[in-house]
C-alpha positions as CSV (number, residue, x, y, z in Angstrom):
1,M,24.2,-21.2,-143.0
2,A,26.0,-19.7,-139.9
3,V,23.7,-18.4,-137.2
4,P,24.8,-14.9,-136.0
5,A,26.1,-14.9,-132.4
6,V,23.3,-12.5,-131.5
7,A,20.7,-15.2,-132.1
8,A,21.7,-17.0,-128.9
9,I,21.2,-14.1,-126.5
10,C,17.9,-14.8,-124.9
11,V,14.2,-15.6,-125.3
12,I,12.0,-12.6,-124.6
13,P,8.6,-11.3,-125.4
14,P,8.4,-9.0,-128.4
15,I,9.4,-5.4,-127.7
16,G,9.7,-2.4,-130.0
17,L,13.2,-1.3,-131.2
18,A,14.6,1.5,-133.3
19,C,18.1,0.9,-134.7
20,A,20.5,3.4,-136.1
21,A,23.0,1.2,-138.1
22,A,21.7,-0.9,-140.9
23,A,23.8,-4.0,-140.0
24,D,22.9,-3.8,-136.4
25,A,19.3,-3.2,-137.3
26,A,19.2,-6.3,-139.3
27,L,20.7,-8.4,-136.5
28,V,18.4,-7.0,-133.9
29,T,15.3,-7.4,-136.2
30,I,16.2,-11.0,-136.9
31,Y,16.7,-11.6,-133.3
32,A,13.5,-9.8,-132.2
33,L,11.4,-11.8,-134.8
34,S,12.9,-15.1,-133.5
35,A,12.0,-14.0,-130.0
36,I,8.4,-13.3,-131.0
37,I,8.1,-16.8,-132.5
38,V,9.6,-18.4,-129.4
39,A,7.3,-16.4,-127.1
40,V,4.2,-17.4,-129.1
41,V,5.2,-21.1,-129.0
42,A,5.9,-20.9,-125.2
43,T,2.6,-19.2,-124.6
44,E,0.7,-21.8,-126.6
45,T,2.6,-24.6,-124.8
46,I,1.7,-23.2,-121.4
47,E,-1.9,-22.6,-122.3
48,G,-2.1,-26.1,-123.7
49,A,-0.6,-27.6,-120.6
50,L,-3.1,-25.8,-118.4
51,D,-6.0,-27.0,-120.6
52,K,-4.7,-30.6,-120.4
53,A,-4.2,-30.3,-116.7
54,D,-7.8,-29.1,-116.3
55,D,-9.2,-31.9,-118.5
56,K,-7.2,-34.7,-116.9
57,A,-7.0,-33.3,-113.4
58,D,-6.2,-35.9,-110.8
59,P,-7.9,-34.9,-107.6
60,K,-4.9,-36.3,-105.7
61,V,-2.5,-33.8,-107.4
62,D,-2.0,-30.5,-105.6
63,P,-2.7,-27.8,-108.2
64,R,0.3,-25.9,-106.7
65,V,2.6,-28.6,-108.1
66,I,1.3,-27.9,-111.6
67,E,1.7,-24.2,-111.2
68,C,5.2,-24.5,-109.8
69,N,6.2,-26.8,-112.7
70,L,4.9,-24.2,-115.2
71,V,6.7,-21.4,-113.5
72,W,9.9,-23.4,-113.4
73,Q,9.6,-24.4,-117.1
74,S,8.9,-20.9,-118.2
75,Y,11.9,-19.3,-116.6
76,K,14.2,-22.2,-117.6
77,A,13.4,-21.3,-121.2
78,Y,15.4,-18.1,-120.9
79,V,19.0,-18.3,-122.2
80,C,20.6,-14.9,-121.5
81,S,24.0,-13.5,-122.4
82,A,25.9,-11.0,-120.4
83,C,26.0,-7.3,-121.5
84,T,29.3,-6.1,-122.8
85,Q,30.7,-2.7,-123.4
86,A,30.7,-3.3,-127.2
87,D,26.9,-3.9,-127.2
88,I,24.8,-1.4,-129.1
89,P,22.1,0.2,-127.0
90,E,19.3,-1.9,-128.6
91,L,21.1,-5.1,-128.0
92,R,21.8,-4.2,-124.5
93,R,18.1,-3.5,-123.9
94,L,17.3,-7.0,-125.3
95,K,19.8,-8.6,-123.0
96,R,18.5,-6.6,-120.0
97,A,15.0,-7.6,-120.8
98,C,16.1,-11.3,-120.9
99,W,17.8,-11.0,-117.5
100,G,14.9,-9.1,-116.1
101,S,12.3,-11.7,-117.2
102,L,14.5,-14.5,-115.9
103,A,14.8,-12.7,-112.5
104,M,11.1,-12.2,-112.3
105,G,10.4,-15.9,-113.1
106,R,12.9,-17.0,-110.5
107,R,11.4,-14.6,-107.9
108,R,7.9,-15.9,-108.6
109,Y,9.2,-19.4,-108.1
110,L,10.8,-18.4,-104.7
111,D,7.7,-16.4,-103.6
112,M,5.5,-19.4,-104.3
113,R,7.8,-21.6,-102.1
114,C,8.0,-24.1,-104.9
115,D,11.0,-25.9,-103.4
116,Y,8.7,-27.0,-100.6
117,I,5.9,-28.0,-103.0
118,L,7.7,-29.9,-105.9
119,P,8.4,-33.5,-105.0
120,G,11.9,-33.4,-106.7
121,S,12.9,-30.5,-104.6
122,I,11.6,-32.0,-101.4
123,E,13.6,-35.2,-102.2
124,K,16.8,-33.3,-102.6
125,G,16.2,-31.1,-99.6
126,S,13.9,-28.1,-99.9
127,A,16.1,-25.7,-97.8
128,E,19.2,-26.4,-99.9
129,K,17.3,-26.1,-103.2
130,E,15.7,-22.8,-102.1
131,K,19.2,-21.5,-101.1
132,N,20.6,-22.4,-104.6
133,H,17.5,-20.9,-106.4
134,T,18.0,-17.7,-104.3
135,K,21.6,-17.5,-105.5
136,E,20.6,-18.0,-109.1
137,W,17.9,-15.3,-108.7
138,Q,20.5,-12.9,-107.3
139,K,22.8,-13.6,-110.3
140,A,20.0,-12.6,-112.7
141,V,19.3,-9.4,-110.7
142,D,23.1,-8.6,-110.8
143,Q,23.1,-9.1,-114.6
144,V,20.3,-6.6,-114.9
145,D,22.3,-4.1,-112.9
146,I,25.4,-4.7,-115.1
147,C,23.3,-4.1,-118.2
148,D,22.0,-0.9,-116.7
149,N,25.4,0.4,-115.6
150,K,28.1,-0.9,-117.9
151,P,29.3,2.1,-120.1
152,H,29.0,1.6,-123.9
153,K,32.3,1.6,-125.8
154,P,32.0,1.0,-129.5
155,A,34.2,-1.7,-131.0
156,P,37.2,-0.3,-132.9
């Protein structure tokens, strides 16, 4: 069975939607339900990781390393598609929510200064990693702006 293109837009927490067209409503509903399932799995995975980290905490491991890894893994789970003029309003809101969530995760990672905490980033050069992560954060913010401001033109 072919997966509709809309299924690969992003992973977001569940949000309420109201759709006008039946076909569009079906796609958005399918997509929203898959997002709910993924969000639940991601939440359980993070909570499980935190519980395991508490149970097996190595006193030599900086708890900030664990937190930074969880933040990094959570925003890396987002796979967002760009907004287009042909997007129905509901789909555009889903895409915007994906980019907004991604931007917030990247901002949290930067604010926590994780590139100066995680051993992998330190090995590769913290300042350079931070610079690259800042660029990626800005790209996500720009996509939110595009979703907010690109005019809707229905497909012919």
